C-alpha positions as CSV (number, residue, x, y, z in Angstrom):
1,M,7.9,-23.8,5.8
2,N,6.3,-26.3,8.0
3,E,2.3,-25.5,7.9
4,K,1.7,-27.2,11.0
5,Q,3.7,-25.0,13.4
6,P,1.9,-21.6,13.9
7,L,5.2,-19.0,14.3
8,M,4.6,-16.5,17.4
9,L,6.2,-13.3,16.2
10,Q,6.5,-10.0,18.3
11,V,5.0,-6.6,16.7
12,T,5.6,-4.6,19.3
13,D,6.9,-4.9,23.3
14,G,4.3,-6.6,25.3
15,L,2.5,-7.7,21.8
16,S,3.2,-10.8,20.0
17,V,0.7,-12.7,17.4
18,T,0.3,-16.1,16.3
19,V,1.0,-16.5,12.4
20,L,-0.3,-19.7,10.8
21,P,2.1,-20.4,7.4
22,H,0.0,-21.4,4.7
23,T,0.6,-22.5,1.1
24,S,-1.9,-20.8,-0.8
25,H,-2.1,-17.4,1.6
26,E,1.4,-17.3,2.8
27,F,0.2,-17.1,6.2
28,L,-3.0,-16.7,8.1
29,M,-4.2,-15.2,11.6
30,S,-7.1,-15.6,14.2
31,T,-9.4,-12.9,14.1
32,Q,-8.4,-13.4,18.3
33,D,-4.9,-12.4,17.0
34,V,-5.9,-9.7,14.5
35,A,-7.6,-8.2,17.0
36,R,-5.3,-7.8,19.7
37,G,-2.8,-6.9,17.0
38,Y,-5.2,-3.8,16.1
39,G,-5.8,-3.0,19.6
40,I,-9.4,-4.1,19.7
41,N,-11.5,-6.8,21.0
42,D,-12.7,-10.0,18.9
43,N,-16.8,-8.6,19.2
44,S,-15.6,-4.9,17.6
45,L,-13.2,-6.7,14.5
46,R,-16.7,-8.9,14.2
47,S,-18.6,-6.1,14.0
48,Q,-16.5,-4.7,11.2
49,F,-16.2,-7.4,9.6
50,S,-20.3,-8.0,9.6
51,R,-20.7,-4.5,8.8
52,L,-18.6,-4.4,6.1
53,K,-19.1,-7.6,4.3
54,D,-19.3,-6.4,0.7
55,E,-15.4,-5.3,1.3
56,F,-14.0,-9.0,2.2
57,I,-14.3,-11.8,0.2
58,E,-13.8,-15.7,1.1
59,G,-11.0,-17.0,-0.3
60,K,-8.9,-14.0,-0.4
61,H,-9.2,-11.8,2.5
62,F,-10.2,-14.7,5.2
63,V,-10.9,-18.4,5.2
64,R,-13.4,-20.4,6.9
65,G,-11.3,-23.2,9.5
66,A,-13.2,-25.6,7.7
67,A,-11.2,-24.8,4.7
68,I,-8.1,-25.6,6.9
69,C,-8.7,-28.2,9.5
70,S,-6.6,-30.9,7.7
71,T,-3.7,-28.8,8.4
72,Y,-4.1,-27.5,12.0
73,Q,-6.3,-30.3,13.5
74,R,-6.0,-29.0,17.0
75,R,-6.1,-25.4,16.8
76,V,-9.0,-24.6,14.3
77,Q,-12.5,-24.6,14.8
78,P,-14.8,-25.1,11.3
79,H,-16.8,-21.8,11.5
80,Q,-13.6,-19.8,12.7
81,T,-12.7,-17.1,10.8
82,F,-8.5,-16.6,9.7
83,W,-7.5,-13.7,7.7
84,T,-5.3,-13.8,4.9
85,K,-2.6,-11.2,4.8
86,R,-4.8,-9.4,2.3
87,G,-7.6,-9.6,5.0
88,V,-5.3,-7.9,7.7
89,V,-4.1,-5.2,5.3
90,R,-7.6,-4.5,4.3
91,L,-9.1,-4.4,7.7
92,G,-6.3,-2.0,8.5
93,F,-8.3,0.8,6.2
94,F,-11.2,0.8,9.0
95,I,-9.7,0.1,12.1
96,K,-8.5,3.8,13.3
97,T,-6.8,3.1,17.1
98,E,-3.4,4.1,17.8
99,R,-1.9,0.9,18.3
100,A,-4.0,-0.4,14.7
101,K,-1.3,2.4,13.2
102,L,1.5,0.4,14.7
103,F,0.0,-3.0,13.7
104,R,-0.5,-1.9,10.1
105,D,3.5,-0.8,10.1
106,W,4.2,-4.1,11.5
107,A,2.2,-6.0,8.8
108,E,3.1,-3.8,6.0
109,E,6.5,-4.9,7.0
110,L,5.5,-8.3,7.1
111,V,3.9,-8.4,3.9
112,L,6.5,-6.6,1.9
113,N,9.1,-8.8,3.3
114,V,8.1,-12.2,3.4
115,M,10.4,-15.0,3.5
116,G,12.7,-12.4,3.7
117,Q,12.8,-11.3,0.2
118,K,12.0,-7.8,-0.6
119,V,9.2,-6.7,-3.1
120,P,10.8,-4.8,-6.2
121,A,10.2,-1.3,-5.8
122,L,8.2,0.3,-8.6
123,P,9.7,2.2,-11.4
124,P,10.1,5.8,-10.5
125,A,7.8,8.0,-12.2
126,P,8.7,9.7,-15.1
127,K,9.2,13.2,-14.6
128,R,7.1,15.3,-16.6
129,N,8.3,17.5,-19.3
130,H,7.4,21.2,-18.3
131,N,8.6,23.0,-21.6
132,R,10.4,25.4,-19.6
133,L,12.3,28.2,-21.2
134,T,16.2,28.2,-20.1
135,Q,18.2,31.2,-21.2
136,E,19.7,29.6,-23.8
137,R,16.6,28.4,-25.5
138,L,15.4,31.9,-25.5
139,I,18.8,33.1,-27.3
140,D,18.7,30.7,-29.8
141,I,14.5,31.6,-30.6
142,L,15.9,36.0,-30.7
143,V,18.7,34.4,-33.2
144,D,15.9,33.1,-35.4
145,V,13.2,36.0,-34.6
146,C,16.3,38.4,-35.7
147,R,15.9,36.8,-39.4
148,I,12.0,37.5,-39.3
149,E,12.1,40.8,-41.8
150,D,8.5,42.2,-40.9
151,R,9.8,44.4,-38.0
152,E,6.2,44.7,-36.4
153,L,5.9,41.3,-36.1
154,R,9.8,40.5,-34.8
155,L,9.3,43.1,-32.1
156,S,5.8,41.7,-31.1
157,L,7.4,38.1,-30.6
158,T,10.3,39.7,-28.6
159,D,8.0,41.6,-26.7
160,K,6.0,38.5,-25.6
161,L,9.7,36.2,-25.1
162,M,10.5,39.1,-23.0
163,G,7.2,38.9,-21.0
164,G,6.2,42.4,-21.8
165,Q,9.4,43.7,-20.4
166,Q,11.0,44.5,-24.0
167,Q,10.4,48.2,-25.2
């Protein structure tokens, strides 16, 4: 992947964004492109970022242009904010526009299919053992109950196993 070449990616009809490949963060996106993707203006995104500053960690969710100036010399301002894939996803938790739903879907696919490699699926959750009383198990228990010499105990257990239907 050549880091100096931005990639234009189609999100939906009429919306494409520029993604900057990056060795540490896989890709970066400008505030302008992320805002357009989520269907809000740049100032709204900056306002969200400012209001929720404790939700975003520099170097993890975003980087400043000064940190990447040497890689993208012509297009990067030192104080400009670029969003990592983690930052793009995290922003999506807070932006609730119709277009944001579409952009989240697109970002999810981009994040999970980076470079055409599928992220392995989580293993299936183990099934809960509900210890259900099957007909076979009930018969097996009743056979054991029949061996009980105490008639009252045997009838009480039988009644409980049959759900109070036995007389």
